[in-house]
C-alpha positions in Angstrom: 80.5 146.8 71.3 81.3 145.2 74.7 79.2 146.7 77.5 80.3 146.7 81.1 78.3 146.1 84.3 79.3 146.4 87.9 80.4 143.0 89.2 82.5 141.4 91.8 85.2 138.8 91.1 84.3 136.5 93.9 85.2 132.8 93.0 85.5 133.7 89.3 88.8 135.5 89.7 91.0 132.8 88.2 89.0 132.5 85.0 91.1 135.3 83.4 94.2 133.3 84.0 93.0 130.4 81.9 91.1 132.3 79.2 93.9 131.8 76.7 93.8 128.1 77.2 90.0 127.8 77.1 89.6 127.1 73.4 92.3 124.4 73.6 90.1 122.8 76.4 86.6 123.3 75.0 86.8 124.9 71.5 86.1 121.6 69.8 83.2 120.6 72.1 80.2 120.6 69.8 78.0 117.7 71.1 75.5 120.1 72.7 75.2 122.7 69.9 72.3 120.9 68.1 70.5 120.8 71.4 70.7 124.5 71.9 69.9 125.3 68.3 66.8 123.2 68.3 65.5 125.0 71.4 66.5 128.3 69.9 64.4 127.5 66.8 61.5 126.7 69.0 61.8 129.9 71.0 63.2 132.4 68.5 65.4 135.4 69.2 66.6 137.1 71.3 68.6 134.5 73.3 70.6 135.0 76.5 73.6 132.9 77.5 74.9 133.0 81.1 78.6 132.4 81.2 79.3 132.9 77.5 83.0 132.3 77.8 84.8 132.6 74.5 81.6 132.2 72.5 81.6 128.4 71.9 77.8 128.3 71.9 76.8 131.9 71.2 78.7 132.3 68.0 77.2 129.1 66.3 73.8 130.3 67.3 74.5 133.7 65.8 75.8 132.1 62.6 72.4 130.2 62.5 70.7 133.6 62.4 69.8 134.2 66.1 70.3 137.3 68.1 72.3 136.4 71.1 73.4 138.3 74.2 76.2 136.7 76.2 77.2 137.7 79.7 80.4 136.7 81.5 82.5 138.0 84.4 85.9 137.5 82.7 87.1 140.4 80.5 89.8 138.1 79.0 87.2 135.5 77.9 85.1 138.2 76.3 88.0 139.8 74.5 88.5 136.4 72.8 84.8 136.3 71.9 85.0 139.8 70.4 88.0 138.8 68.3 86.0 136.1 66.6 83.1 138.3 65.5 83.1 139.6 61.9 80.9 142.5 60.9 77.9 140.3 60.3 78.2 138.5 63.6 78.7 141.8 65.5 75.1 142.7 64.5 73.8 139.5 66.1 76.0 139.1 69.2 75.9 141.5 72.2 78.7 141.0 74.7 78.2 142.1 78.3 80.8 142.0 81.0 79.0 141.3 84.3 78.1 138.9 87.1 75.4 136.4 86.3 74.1 136.8 89.8 73.1 140.4 89.3 72.7 142.3 86.0 70.2 144.5 84.1 70.2 144.2 80.4 67.2 146.3 79.6 65.4 143.7 77.5 63.5 140.4 77.7 64.6 137.2 76.1 62.7 134.2 74.6 65.3 131.7 75.9 68.1 131.8 78.5 70.6 129.1 79.2 73.6 128.1 81.3 75.6 125.8 79.0 78.4 123.3 79.9 77.6 123.4 83.6 78.3 127.2 84.1 75.5 127.2 86.8 77.9 125.1 88.9 80.1 128.2 89.4 77.3 129.5 91.7 78.5 127.7 94.8 76.0 129.0 97.4 72.2 128.7 97.6 71.9 132.5 97.9 74.0 133.0 94.7 71.9 130.4 92.8 68.6 132.0 93.8 69.9 135.5 93.0 71.0 134.4 89.5 67.7 132.5 88.8 65.6 135.4 90.0 67.6 137.8 87.8 67.3 135.6 84.8 63.5 135.2 85.4 63.1 139.0 85.4 64.8 139.0 81.9 62.6 136.3 80.4 59.6 136.9 78.2 56.3 135.6 79.6 56.6 132.4 77.7 60.4 132.2 77.7 62.4 129.1 78.5 65.3 128.5 80.8 67.8 125.7 80.1 70.2 124.5 82.8 72.9 121.9 81.9 74.4 120.2 84.9 76.6 117.1 85.4 74.7 114.2 87.0 77.0 113.5 90.0 78.5 110.1 90.5 79.5 109.9 94.1 81.8 106.9 93.7 83.6 108.6 90.9 83.9 111.8 92.9 85.5 110.0 95.8 87.9 108.1 93.5 89.1 111.3 91.9 89.5 113.2 95.2 93.0 114.8 95.3 94.2 112.8 92.3 96.4 114.6 89.8 95.3 113.7 86.2 96.9 114.4 82.9 94.0 115.7 80.8 95.8 116.2 77.5 98.9 117.3 75.7 98.5 119.5 72.6 100.6 121.5 70.2 101.0 125.2 71.3 98.8 127.4 69.0 101.8 129.7 68.7 103.5 126.9 66.7 106.3 126.4 69.2 106.3 123.5 71.7 103.4 121.9 73.5 100.9 122.6 76.3 100.0 119.9 78.8 97.0 120.2 81.1 96.8 118.5 84.5 93.7 118.5 86.7 93.2 118.0 90.4 89.9 117.9 92.3 89.4 118.2 96.0 85.9 117.1 97.0 84.0 118.6 100.0 80.8 116.5 100.5 79.6 118.8 103.3 79.4 121.7 100.9 78.6 119.6 97.8 81.6 121.2 96.1 84.8 120.5 94.3 87.9 122.7 94.5 89.1 122.4 90.9 92.8 123.2 90.1 94.1 123.3 86.5 97.8 123.3 85.7 98.8 124.3 82.2 102.5 123.5 81.4 103.8 125.3 78.3 107.0 123.7 77.1 109.0 125.5 74.4 111.3 124.0 71.8 114.3 124.3 74.2 112.5 122.2 76.8 111.8 125.0 79.2 108.4 124.8 80.9 106.2 127.6 82.2 103.3 126.6 84.5 100.0 128.5 84.9 97.8 127.5 87.9 94.2 128.4 88.3 91.8 127.2 91.0 88.1 127.7 91.6 85.1 126.0 93.2 82.3 124.1 91.5 79.1 123.0 93.1 77.6 119.7 92.3 73.8 119.3 92.4 71.2 116.6 92.9 67.9 116.4 91.0 65.4 117.4 93.7 67.7 120.2 95.0 67.5 121.9 91.6 63.7 121.3 91.3 63.2 123.0 94.6 65.5 125.9 93.5 63.5 126.4 90.4 60.2 126.1 92.2 61.3 128.6 94.8 62.3 131.1 92.1 59.0 130.9 90.2 59.8 128.3 87.5 57.8 125.3 86.3 59.9 122.3 85.0 58.8 121.3 81.5 61.3 118.5 81.0 64.4 116.8 82.5 66.8 115.1 80.1 69.7 112.9 80.7 71.5 113.7 77.5 71.7 116.2 74.7 69.8 113.7 72.6 66.8 114.2 74.9 67.1 110.8 76.5 65.1 110.4 79.7 67.0 111.2 82.9 68.1 108.3 85.0 70.6 107.3 87.7 73.2 106.5 85.1 72.8 109.6 83.0 75.9 111.7 82.4 73.9 114.9 82.2 71.0 116.5 84.1 69.4 119.1 81.8 66.4 121.1 83.1 64.0 122.9 80.8 61.8 125.3 82.7 59.5 128.2 82.1 58.2 131.1 84.2 55.3 130.1 86.4 
């Protein structure tokens, strides 16, 4: 059963608009699943995912036998997650509609994680601290927190500023026509943020095109900024990886993955 918490839409409001395209974008992304499953095996159930989306990570973890709670602000995303749950998975997956900055789930978790850079939706320091402190209050005493972030490449950010990029063209899941995705990023270095705009063009068999536009802000982070955030919120960093294969973090790493525990 999907539960509901009081939340505010804030910068998440356009996520409902793109929910039906989400699996076309990310449904096949699986390069991080073994990473989360390995840490889940170490920690054991229950697990908490912040920004569960359409269940890309939570459902495979549940299929592997773990008890997973997923929280997300988008009711449209969560409706898609619920539609994927058979009777067995319904016993292992708890879906909560709520804001990852402020929630009360009434239980403690052995592992919590922000996958696929969902932490970047928290664009202010106040929101980041609020979310981390809330997660900390939900972790067991020896529980782990995993935060996956993109390692920012400043030159690449500048190059992509205000550029319109064709990301992909795919068959429409309805069986008629195609869907094309375009992306545009506007960089604001003063706020360490990108205004991300997605354009989804659905073209039917007759050549008519319908466009859906969604825009939201993402924060980009640097290593020591995150370390200070975690320290401020009462976490100790156990490891910092530069890839899902547990490579050491370095300046050329694509990822910046923090593993932390309650201090």
